[in-house]
N, C-alpha and C positions, 0 to 999 in steps of 0.2 A: 504494500500500500504506500510505499515511498517514505516510510519512516521506520526507525528502529523499534523492534518489539522484544519483549522478554517472554519466554515460554518455559513451561515445565510439562514434560510428557506430552508435547505437541499442542498444549493449550496456551494461548496468549493470556497473560495476566496484567501486562503493563505495556505502554508505548511511550515513546518520546516524540516530540515534535508534532503532536496532534492537538488541535487543528492547525497550530502554528508553532514557531520556535519558542514561544513563551509558555507553552503548556505541555502536559503529558496527560495520559489517561490510565485509569486503573479499572479493572473489571471487578467491582464489588457487588455484593447483593444489594437489592433496593433498601433493605433495612440498614446495612452498614453505611451505604451512601447517605441515607437520611441522617444518621448520627454524625458522620464527618461533616456534612454540609451544614448541619445545625450548629455544631460546636465550633467549627472553623470555616465559616463561609468565605473568608478571604483566601483560603487555600483550596477548598474543594467545592465543586458545584456539579450538578448533573449535566451530562452531554445532552444536547437538544434531541428531541424526538424519541423514537422507540428504544434506541440503544440506551439512552439516559434513563428511561422508565424501567429498563431491565437491570440497571445498576452501573452502567458505564459512567465513570466519574472523571471530570476534568480536574487536573492538579495545576494550579496557578503557580508556576515554578518560582517566580520572583518573590512571591509572598510566602513561600514554603520554608520549613525548617526540616533538618535531617531527621529528627526524632519522629515528627508527625508523619512525614512521608514514608519513613521506614516502617512505622506501625501499619499504615494503610497498605503499603506494598506487601507486607507479611500477610495481611488478611486476604489480599487479592491472590497471592501465591497459594495460600491454604485453600481458597475456593477452587483454584485451577487443579490442584492436586486431588481434591475431593471429586471434581467433575471427571477427571481422567480415571480415577479409581472406579467410579460408578459406571463409566462407559466400558471399562475393561470387564467388570462383572456382567454387563449386558452382552458381552461378546463382540464389541466393536473394535 
């Protein structure tokens, strides 16, 4: 898609440079997204449209700190690991 992404077991959990060089995106659950966006709206906000409603979350890099982004990235990584494990159990 023209920007770096981070994967675990074939599942993307984070990207850089989306939608521009000032942002990244994390694949959170809608519940996780709600908590991050509520507690730190200067750092986290939903991606527009259906992807955002599904949990895809923008990270405003210039407003971010290492600890907050690291915590959110860990959650996104854990989500991807769980999805990959579920897909493996289903035989995909």
